[in-house]
C-alpha positions in Angstrom: 0.2 0.2 -0.1 1.6 3.4 -1.2 0.4 6.8 1.1 -0.6 10.0 -0.3 0.0 13.2 1.9 -3.1 14.9 1.2 -2.7 18.9 2.3 -5.4 21.0 2.1 -7.7 23.6 4.8 -10.1 21.1 5.8 -9.4 17.5 7.3 -11.5 14.5 8.1 -14.4 15.3 9.9 -15.2 18.8 9.1 -18.1 19.9 7.9 -19.0 20.7 4.3 -18.9 18.9 1.0 -14.6 19.3 0.6 -14.2 17.1 3.7 -16.9 14.4 2.7 -15.1 14.4 -0.7 -12.1 13.8 0.9 -13.5 11.6 2.8 -15.2 9.3 0.2 -11.6 9.5 -1.6 -9.9 8.1 1.3 -12.2 5.0 1.3 -11.9 4.7 -2.4 -8.6 4.8 -2.8 -8.0 1.5 -0.5 -9.1 -0.3 -3.5 -6.7 0.9 -5.5 -3.6 0.2 -3.6 -3.6 4.2 -1.5 -3.8 5.2 2.2 -4.8 8.9 2.3 -3.4 11.0 5.0 -4.1 14.4 5.5 -2.4 17.8 6.9 -5.1 20.6 7.3 -3.5 24.4 7.1 -6.2 25.7 9.2 -7.0 29.3 9.1 -5.2 32.7 9.7 -2.5 31.6 7.1 -0.9 34.4 8.3 0.1 32.5 10.8 -0.1 28.9 10.6 1.7 29.0 7.0 5.1 28.2 8.5 4.3 26.0 11.2 2.2 23.6 9.0 5.6 23.2 7.1 7.1 21.3 9.2 3.6 19.6 10.4 3.0 18.5 7.3 6.4 17.6 7.1 6.6 15.1 10.1 4.2 13.4 9.0 5.1 12.6 6.3 8.0 11.6 7.3 6.2 9.6 10.3 3.3 7.6 7.8 6.4 7.5 5.2 4.7 9.3 2.2 5.3 8.9 -1.5 3.9 11.8 -2.4 2.7 14.7 -2.1 -1.0 15.8 -3.0 -1.7 19.6 -2.3 -5.0 20.9 -3.4 -6.5 24.4 -3.9 -8.0 26.7 -3.9 -6.5 29.1 -1.3 -4.0 29.4 -3.4 -0.7 29.4 -0.9 -1.9 25.4 0.0 0.4 24.7 -3.2 3.5 26.8 -1.8 3.4 24.7 1.0 2.9 21.5 -1.5 5.4 23.0 -3.2 8.0 22.9 -0.5 6.9 20.0 2.0 7.4 17.8 -0.7 11.3 19.5 -1.5 11.6 18.8 2.5 10.7 15.1 1.9 11.7 14.3 -1.4 9.0 12.4 -2.7 6.8 13.8 -6.8 4.5 16.5 -5.7 0.9 16.4 -7.1 -0.7 19.5 -7.7 -5.2 19.4 -7.8 -6.4 21.8 -8.3 -10.2 22.3 -7.4 -10.8 25.7 -9.0 -9.0 27.9 -11.6 -6.7 29.3 -9.3 -6.0 31.9 -11.4 -9.2 32.9 -13.8 -11.3 32.6 -11.1 -14.3 34.5 -12.0 -15.5 35.2 -7.9 -11.7 37.4 -8.3 -10.6 40.4 -10.0 -8.3 39.3 -12.7 -6.8 42.8 -11.9 -6.2 42.4 -8.2 -2.3 41.8 -6.5 -4.1 38.6 -5.2 -4.6 37.3 -8.8 -1.4 38.3 -9.5 0.9 36.3 -6.6 -2.0 33.5 -7.7 -0.5 33.2 -11.5 2.8 32.5 -9.9 2.4 30.2 -7.8 -0.1 28.1 -10.9 3.2 29.0 -12.8 5.1 26.9 -10.4 3.0 24.2 -10.5 3.0 23.8 -13.5 7.1 23.5 -13.7 7.3 21.7 -10.5 4.7 19.4 -9.7 4.7 16.1 -11.5 1.5 16.2 -12.3 -1.2 18.8 -12.3 -4.6 17.5 -12.0 -8.2 19.2 -12.0 -11.6 17.4 -12.4 -13.4 17.9 -15.4 -16.0 20.3 -14.6 -14.5 23.6 -13.3 -15.0 26.8 -15.3 -11.4 25.5 -17.3 -10.2 22.6 -19.3 -7.4 21.7 -20.1 -7.0 23.9 -24.2 -6.8 26.5 -20.9 -3.2 24.9 -19.4 -1.5 23.6 -22.5 -2.5 26.7 -24.2 -0.6 29.2 -21.2 2.4 26.6 -21.2 3.2 24.6 -24.6 6.1 24.2 -23.1 5.2 21.9 -20.7 5.4 18.2 -21.7 1.3 16.9 -22.0 0.8 14.7 -19.9 1.9 16.6 -16.5 -2.1 17.7 -17.3 -4.2 16.0 -16.5 -8.6 16.3 -16.4 -9.9 13.6 -14.4 -13.3 12.9 -15.1 -16.4 14.4 -13.6 -16.7 14.4 -10.1 -19.4 12.4 -9.8 -22.1 10.9 -7.1 -21.7 8.7 -4.0 -24.3 6.4 -4.6 -24.0 4.7 -1.0 -24.8 8.4 0.1 -28.5 7.5 -1.9 -28.6 4.1 -1.8 -31.5 2.9 0.8 -32.1 7.0 2.2 -35.5 6.9 3.1 -37.1 10.2 1.1 -39.2 13.2 3.0 -42.4 13.9 2.5 -43.9 17.0 1.9 -47.8 18.2 1.5 -47.6 20.9 -1.7 -44.6 20.9 -4.5 -41.0 21.4 -3.1 -38.3 22.5 -5.0 -34.8 22.8 -2.9 -32.0 24.4 -3.5 -28.9 23.0 -1.7 -25.5 25.3 -1.8 -23.6 28.3 -1.7 -24.6 31.7 -3.0 -21.6 34.1 -4.7 -22.4 38.3 -4.7 -22.7 39.1 -8.8 -22.0 36.1 -9.9 -25.0 33.4 -8.3 -28.1 34.1 -6.3 -30.9 33.9 -6.5 -33.0 37.4 -8.0 -33.6 35.3 -10.7 -35.2 32.5 -9.4 -37.8 35.6 -7.3 -38.7 37.1 -10.6 -40.2 33.6 -11.9 -42.0 32.6 -8.7 -43.9 36.4 -9.5 -44.4 35.3 -13.0 -45.6 32.1 -12.0 -48.2 33.7 -9.4 -49.2 29.7 -7.9 -48.6 30.1 -3.9 -49.5 26.2 -3.6 -45.7 26.1 -4.2 -42.7 26.0 -2.0 -39.3 27.1 -2.6 -36.5 26.4 0.1 -33.2 27.3 0.6 -30.2 25.4 2.1 -27.3 27.3 2.8 -25.9 31.0 2.8 -29.5 33.2 2.4 -28.7 36.5 3.5 -31.3 39.3 4.5 -30.5 41.1 1.0 -32.9 38.4 -0.3 -35.5 38.1 1.5 -36.3 42.0 0.9 -36.1 40.9 -2.5 -38.4 38.1 -2.0 -40.9 40.9 0.2 -40.6 42.9 -3.0 -41.6 40.5 -5.4 -44.4 39.5 -3.7 -43.4 35.7 -2.7 -42.0 35.6 1.0 -44.9 32.7 1.5 -43.7 30.3 -1.1 -39.9 29.9 0.2 -38.3 29.1 3.2 -34.3 29.4 4.2 -32.2 26.7 6.1 -29.1 27.3 7.4 -26.8 24.3 5.9 -27.1 21.4 7.5 -24.4 17.9 7.2 -24.9 15.9 3.9 -26.7 13.2 5.5 -29.3 15.2 6.2 -29.5 17.0 2.8 -30.0 13.3 0.3 -33.3 12.8 2.3 -34.2 17.3 1.6 -33.1 16.4 -2.2 -34.6 12.8 -3.2 -37.9 13.9 -1.6 -38.4 16.8 -3.3 -39.8 17.7 -6.4 -37.2 19.3 -8.7 -33.9 20.6 -7.1 -32.6 24.1 -8.1 -29.4 25.0 -10.3 -28.2 28.3 -10.6 -25.3 28.9 -12.9 -26.7 32.8 -14.4 -25.1 33.9 -17.7 -21.7 34.7 -16.6 -19.5 33.7 -19.3 -16.7 33.1 -16.7 -18.5 30.1 -15.7 -20.0 28.6 -19.5 -17.7 25.6 -18.7 -18.9 24.8 -14.7 -20.7 22.1 -12.9 -20.3 22.6 -10.0 -20.8 19.6 -7.5 -24.7 20.3 -6.6 -25.0 19.1 -10.0 -23.9 15.1 -9.1 -26.3 14.8 -5.7 -29.3 16.5 -7.9 -27.9 13.4 -9.8 -27.8 11.4 -6.6 -30.8 11.8 -5.6 -32.6 10.9 -9.1 -35.0 14.0 -8.4 -36.2 17.0 -11.7 -33.5 19.5 -12.3 -34.8 23.2 -12.7 -32.1 24.4 -14.6 -31.6 28.2 -14.4 -29.0 29.1 -16.9 -28.2 30.7 -19.8 -29.0 27.6 -22.3 -25.6 27.7 -24.1 -23.5 26.6 -20.5 -22.5 23.3 -20.4 -24.2 22.2 -17.9 -27.5 23.0 -19.3 -26.3 20.7 -22.0 -25.6 17.5 -19.7 -29.2 18.0 -18.2 -31.3 18.3 -21.7 -29.3 15.8 -23.0 -29.4 13.2 -20.0 -33.2 14.0 -19.8 -32.2 15.1 -16.5 -34.5 18.4 -16.5 -35.7 21.4 -17.9 -33.6 24.9 -18.4 -35.2 28.3 -17.8 -33.6 31.6 -19.4 -32.3 33.7 -16.0 -32.8 36.9 -17.9 -36.6 35.6 -18.0 -39.2 35.4 -15.6 -41.6 34.3 -18.3 -39.2 30.9 -19.4 -38.7 30.2 -15.3 -42.2 31.0 -15.0 -43.0 28.2 -17.4 -40.4 25.6 -16.7 -41.6 25.6 -13.0 -45.2 24.6 -15.1 -43.7 22.6 -17.0 -42.2 20.3 -14.0 -45.3 20.3 -11.6 -48.0 19.6 -14.6 -45.9 16.9 -15.3 -45.1 17.9 -18.9 -42.0 16.8 -18.1 -41.1 12.9 -17.2 -38.1 12.3 -15.4 -36.6 8.9 -16.5 -33.0 9.3 -17.8 -30.9 5.9 -18.6 -29.8 3.6 -16.2 -26.9 4.3 -17.8 -26.6 7.7 -16.8 -26.1 6.9 -12.8 -22.7 4.4 -13.6 -21.3 6.9 -15.9 -21.5 9.7 -13.0 -21.3 7.5 -10.2 -17.9 8.9 -8.0 -15.5 5.7 -8.4 -15.0 6.9 -12.3 -13.1 10.3 -10.9 -11.0 8.6 -7.7 -9.9 5.5 -10.2 -8.7 7.6 -12.6 -7.2 9.6 -9.6 -5.0 6.6 -8.5 -3.8 5.8 -11.9 -2.4 10.2 -11.5 -0.9 9.2 -8.1 0.9 5.9 -9.5 2.8 7.4 -12.3 3.8 10.6 -10.1 5.4 7.9 -7.8 6.9 5.9 -10.8 8.1 9.0 -11.4 
């Protein structure tokens, strides 16, 4: 059994999707001959940077790590990974969960973006492999285009993240008294926000409908819901552990994805889509129809897509789902294609290649 030292800002048992993903990865990697051990770089980062390097180094020595894997964002975790790999004298794998430089949530002219560009250059030129999961906002053409002098095998795009089948099998769906649409996840100011949905609910008009939001709802959104006259149709909840959201998703009549119209988001297929697919619940996608996620949903019969700029289109999509005009009947192969193990098997192959140098 080989050992991968994983450097992240979260660790096993922490709340949130990233820690849950690492837990799943740890379990499945064992089937492919890899033991994953995690060392956390906690906040505040300016204080913990140096102590984290020494702590990660000691853990790597103790576990006899074969490779170091550092996961961004935050992007400075790649610096920790680079330094620890040098100290341990083992190969380094740099994993990007989000674009490091072309992150749509970052000002391209900001100093922090310039710093990220330097770290990205370091990753590309010094890591044994640079990996990312299909579905983040950039694809392989970006890295190979920016760094044409780097050997092509350095860059590895892993399959879609997919869903963890074991999280959904045998889970009893929650029951609701009326038609219920559920959104589970974060919002991002000026980029991914619920305003279009609220306008669509106003256009829809019917009140015997509930749209519930699990995540970081705020007072501005509540004020806008009142302005649109749909406050009675909206329920809000804090984030809940993943195991608690699964019955909610399975019991909902539809699940809500908000992708917006920002072109920087055109290639993104976010994590919540895989939970929605795992729940086998119709997806209401409020997203530009040219975006990749819209094609994924429509091509596989997973839901309906509505134009974020048109409240009437959103209202019509809700009615399509509610009336039964849309039939949720994807080909069963879809659920095999998008299972989590497909990605982790590919990641184990990357680890093997990096360790063998």
